[in-house]
Every structure is written in structure tokens, then in C-alpha cells.
N, C-alpha and C positions, 0 to 999 in steps of 0.2 A: 598506479602511485606507490609507491615505495617507503612506508610509514617506519622512521624510525623510532626509538623506544621514544615514548614521552608521556604526558600526562593528559589528560580529556577530563572531560565533566559530562555527564547526560543531564540535560535537563531541557524540558520539553518548551516551547515560548508559550505556552498557556498559563504555564506554572508561573512565569513570570507577572510583577504585580502588572496591574493594568485599568484603566481610568475607567473603562467600560466594562467590567466586569469579568472581565475575562485577560492574559497577555496575548501581548501582540507585537507586529512587528517594528513596530516604531522607538521613542523613546527608551524605553527601558529597555529593550533589547541591544540596544546602542550602547547602552551603559553595562551590559551582561560582557560586551565584548571587553569594555576596557579591564573591568575587573578580571578576565582571564588573562587578557596581557599582563597587569601588573601584579598578577600573581603565576607567571611564567607558563600558563595552560596553555596547547598547543593546540589543542582539538574541544570542538561543542560538539556533542553528538548531541542531534535533535530529535532524535525517533522522527517516524512516520508524520506528515504535514501534510497530508490528503485528506478530503474530507471524508468526515467521520458519517458510521450510522446514528441513528437516532433514538435506539434503543438502550444503546450502555454507552455511546458517543466514541466508540472506539474506531482509530483512522487503520485499525486490521480488519475491519469489514466495511468499505469502501464502495463507494458507487461508480470509482474510478482514480487508477492506478498513476495518472496522470497530473490531477488537476488540485490543484491548493485547496485550503479549505480556508475559506471565504472569513468565517470568525474569526481570521488572525492578523486580519486588515488592518492597520492602524485608520485609523477615520479621521484622527488629528492631520495625518499625513498627505490624505486625496485632497486634490486642490480642489480649486474653483466655489470653494465653500458650497458643497453638495448638498449637505445635509441641515433640514430645520433645527434649528436651534433646542425648539421646546423638544423636537425628537431626543435631540442628543441627553435634555434635562433628565428624560425617562431614564437613558442608561446609565446618570450618574447613580439612579438608587439602589445598583444592583449592589452586590457583595462584593468589599473589595478583599477577604480573608479568605472564600473560598471559591470555585466555578462553578455555578449553579445552570449546569449547562442547557438545560430544559427552559430557563427561564432566558438566558443570553441568547439564544437561537428564537426566543420569538420575539424578543423585545427586536433585532439585531435584523431579523428578518423582514419586520414590519418596516424596521429605517432603509434597508434596500430599496421595497417595493416602495417609496415614497419619491425614489425619484427615477425609477424602470423608464417610466415615459420620456425625460429627458434626456435618453441616451442616444445618441444620434450614429446606429449602424454605418452610414455612410461617410460618417468622421473618419478621415485618415488613419487618425492612431488605432481605432478597433476594426478598420474594415484591412488596414496593413498586418494588425494582428494576427486574424483569421487566417489571410491569404500564407500567412509566412509558416501559420504552424495548424496543417491540415489534420491532424491527430486530434489534436486539441479541439479543433472544429466540429469534428465526428463525435467529442466525449461530452461537449457541450449541449450539442442536439438531446445526448440523453438525457443528459441531467434536466435539459428543462420539459423535456414529456415526463420525465419520473416525477416531476414537479407537479405539472399539471394534472397528471391522470392519478396518483398520488396512490398508485398500485403494482404489483410487481409485471415486468413488462412482457410476461408472458401473457399475461390477460388484454395486453393493449387491442384496437382494432389493427386487422391484421395490414392494414396501410403506413401501421409503425415498427410491425415486427419486426423488418430489416431496415437497413442505415442503405440510400442511396442520394445523390442529389435532388432526387424528387421529395426526398422523405425531409429534407433539408429544408427545400424550397416552400413545403407546406407549413413546418414548423414557423419559417421566418414570417410567411404571411398570417396564421392561423393564431401565433406567441407571439409576439414580435416584442412586446416589453418584457416577459418573462425571460426571453432569449439573449435580449439589448441587458436584460439587469445582469442575468451571468455571465456573456461576455465582459462588461466592465467590471465584473468581481474579480475575474481571473485576469486580467490584464492589471489592476491594480495589486492584485497578490504577487502577480510575478515580475512586475517593476519594484513593490517592496523590498521583495527577496534579495532582487537583483542585488540592490542600495547594500542590504545588510550582510550578503555576501563579502562582496566586494570589501565594504568595511571592516568584515572581519581577515581576510584576505591580506589588506595592507595593514594589518595589527598581530600580521605571524599567527592566525587562527582560521584553522583548518576543519571545515564543517563533514563531520561524519553523520551519514542520512543512513535512512531506515527504507527498504520495500517490504512491505509483507508480500510473503512467497505467494500467497492464495489469495484469490478475491471476492469478495461477496457475488452468489448466482444473481441480483440483482443489479447489475452493474454495466457501464459501458463495455467493457473487457467483453465479459459475455456477450451480452447485446451485439456485439459486433464480431466476434468471435466464434459463433457459435460451432464451428466443425472442430475446433481448437480443446474443446470441454467434454467432460463424460455425461452426455445429460442424455435423456431420453427420448424416444419419437414425439412427445408432446415438450419436448425443451427444458423439463424437468433432471435435479441430480440424479445420474441412479445411487452414488456413494457419497457423501461428502466429508470431510477434514477433520483430522481430531489426533488425538492422542491415546497408548494405553497407559493401563493404572500402574502411577508409582509410589514411592512412598510420600510424593506431596497430595498427590491425589490419585486415591483408593479405588474410585469409581471413572476413571480413566477423565478425559475431556473430549466434549462435541464442539467443534471450532463452527461448523455447519459454512463452509464456504466451497466452492466449488474445485473440484478437481480437472487434472488437464488430460484430455488424452495426448499424449508424448507421441505415436505414431504421426499423428497428422502433424504435430510440431516440427518433426525430422522433416518431413515432406516437404516444409515449406522453408526451410532452412532456419527456422526459428527467426524468422522476422518478426513476430509478436514479442520475442523478448528484445529481438535488438534495438525494436523502436521504441520500448517500454525504457530501453536500461538510456538510449539517447537522449532520449527527453529527462529524465531526470540525473542524470549527469550534467545536462546543461543549468541545472538548478542547483546541485552540490557535488563538491568534489568528489568524496568518497562515498561509496556506498555498501552498507553491511546486507547481506541476507541470511535469513534463520537457517537457510538449509542449501543446497546446491542441486543443482535438477538436470536432465537427460531424458533420451528415449531410456525403456526400462521394463521389463517383468513382474509381469502383477499376477498375484498367486490371494486367491480369496478364502479365507480360511475361518470356520464357525466361533471357534472359542480359543478363549490363549493358550488351552493346552497343546491344542494342534499346531498353532504358531512355535511353541516351545519344541515342539518335535520336529518341525521343519528349519527351525535354525539351527539344531542340533543335526538333521540331513546334511545339511549343506556344510555346515563345518567341518563332517567327517569326511568329506568327499575332498577337504583339502583347501576349500576358498578360502575361508574366513576363520579366525579364532574365535570360539566363543568369549565372550565375556561372563564375568563372574555371578552373575543373576540377573533375572529377567528383564529386570528397568534397564539394564544398561542396552540392551539389543538394539536401543534406537540408531547405537553406532555401529558399524563397520570398518576395518581398516585397508592399508595396502600400502604398498612399498615407497619412500616419496622421490620415487621417480616417477609414479603414476600419478592419478587425480585422484583425491580423495573423494570420500562418497557418505552419505547418510540412511540409515535406514528412516522411511515413510510411513510409517504407521496410522493407518486411517478406518474410521470407524464407518459401516452401514448406519444409519439413522433408522432404518426400517428395520430391518432384518436383524440389529443388532449384532453383526457379523464384524471381523476385524479383517483389511486389507493392506499389506505389507508391500513393499516393491524394493527393487534396485535396477540399477542402471544395466541393462543387459549387453551392450556392446562392450564393456570394459570386465564381464564378468571373470572373464580366465584369466585376468590380470593380478588379481586379486590375492595378497599373500598374509602372511599373520603378521599382526603387529604384538609388540611387548606391554604394551600397556593403551589404554583407555586414553590417560593423560597425551601419552605420545601422539595418536592421531587427532587428538583435539586439538594441541597444538599446530600442528597440518594443515589441520582443516580451518583454522583460525586465518591463519597465514595465507587464505586460498578463497577466505569469502570476503575479504575486503580488498576494492579495488582503487 
């Protein structure tokens, strides 16, 4: 998608006014689009809309890279009066000034559980939804098992360690109500989001989405694709993602999300990424990634000094121009005829080591760039689709 110069605004739907403790995909989201239209604002950047963790309630640490956050569903827009009025009145006791995530999730989960037995998976709207969305079906299987077990998938019984049609059937038989509830919630999320997106497009507002480059180890993505991640013989993470110290975070950052085995991604022609992107492009017109990805050369170094020396060694070999300070080593540049890349700097949470990577198959093509700004402009052009 070619994005011409235009104005945009970042606002996660949860930050909109909400009748039930959190902003949602209902009335106020449509009003917000009206506001954008009236101000000639053409882009709404929504940030990730996926399931969050329940520690920091961050969508950047999700159990699924393709499922929507059920707590963003507009309860008032669900048809057939599914919910008991007394339960809805309890939700109205939540704050209207801030999102108290723990309370909102607890109250809404009780509300969702109250209708689980009323969801008929044989109803054509739900059976068609599952039959047309195989990947969603697999992710819903994981989310259901995760909810039932309450712990990391590596600790589950061996019958549930891998996905298969037999696994799916066991989930349907043993945890029918929980699975039905999750199907219902995803169906509603997809339906409501589609209506909201269509309304935005009719009013000349494009949706700029966001997909986190990394995923939680305790996620459907890793459970379904173990060979595509950097896991040891016990399916635990060998290294975790993070960022080196800089002027803003002197101790660096530990994101604690799973790293990829890029050689295996290459062997599968990046089918995991193609599927994930297709699922998300069905929901939003434009996607922003916080990094580019590809096959890469991995080097582990024990401390920041050795990292600096290695960067300098590569720079002297003529592949990159060494930036002016260590914090800027997060990026490398190349000629605008070639693809742009970023350094990826990752912490080993156990050994306290740094790990950095770069794309191997284009390494010889790297040329010097006059400034970091020039590279960033080039990168930004190619990180929006």
C-alpha cells in the first residue's frame, strides 16, 4: 500500500471511553472515526489488538499473534441479549476514568463464562467460522487448553503437547464449554472489528495496525511451531529477546519472548509468516513491524566490550559504517537498491550474555550510509505495507 503524506493519530481502542471499564469496538470507536474524518485525519494507528498477558496486560506478550482481544468486544453490540442484566450492572461499577485491567478481565471473564453453555458449536455461524479459519481453530485450541490448565504448555500432559485433529477432538469432548465460549468471543471480535474497519474506510480513514515481531513462549505460535523457535531439548527457551543498554535504559531490557530459528523458517519458505500476515491483513489495511526479519548469522558474545569490538571488526572489513556511539549500533545501513536491515540485540537471561544477528544472505551487499537518519527513512518506507 502506498501511503502518501497524511496525518494520523495513535490510540488503542481500550483508551476510548467505555461503559464497562474499558474502551471497546462499539459506539465510541465509531464516534472516534467521525472525529478523525472531521479533522481530515486519514490514519488511525490502533497498536496491537491481540490477546494480552495478565501480568502487565501487554499485547506485545500475547498467547496468539492472530486472535483478537475479547475484552475489546462491545457487549452492547452482541445480538440476542446474551447477557444477564445483573451481570452487566456489576460491570458498570468499574472505573470510567482508567482501565483497571485486573478487575475488568475478572468481571468480564465471569460474564463470558455465564453464557458458555448457551453457545451451540453446531450453529452454522460458528461451524462455518471454524471451517473457514483453520489457523484460528488451532489457536483457539491452544487458548482453551491454556485456560483449562492454567500453566505453561511445556508442563501439560503429553496428550496435549502437540496439535492434531485428535487433540482438537479431545478438547471438544472434554472442554466443550470453554472452547465454545472462546469461539463465540473470536467470532464476535472479528465481526465487530470488520464493521468498524469498513466504517473507517468509508470515511477515508485507514487503519494502521501493529504486529509484535516476537511472541510469548507460552503461546499458540510456539506450541504449534516448536521447530521454528530457539528451544532446547525440553522445549524451553535457550535465549530470550531484549535490548542493549542505551541512554534511556541504562541496564538494558529483557523482553523474555521467544527467539526464532531462522534456518528452519527458510526451509519452510517462511510459511509461518505468510499465514500470520494474511490473517492480520484480513483485519487491517496497513501493518507496521518494529523490525525486519530473515535468515541470519548469529554470534554470541559475553559482554558489551566484545560486541563493540566485533562491530568495529565488521566495519573495518567494509560491510558497514560504524555509527558514532554504541547505542546506535542497533542499526546498519545499505544502498537503497537493496533491502534495509536492523541489528537485533538479544539477551541470554540465564548467562547474561548478548546475542546479535544480521541477515546473512545479503551481508555482502551492505554499503556505507551517510547517516542513521537516512537509513531510518529508508527503513520506515519498507516497514509499512
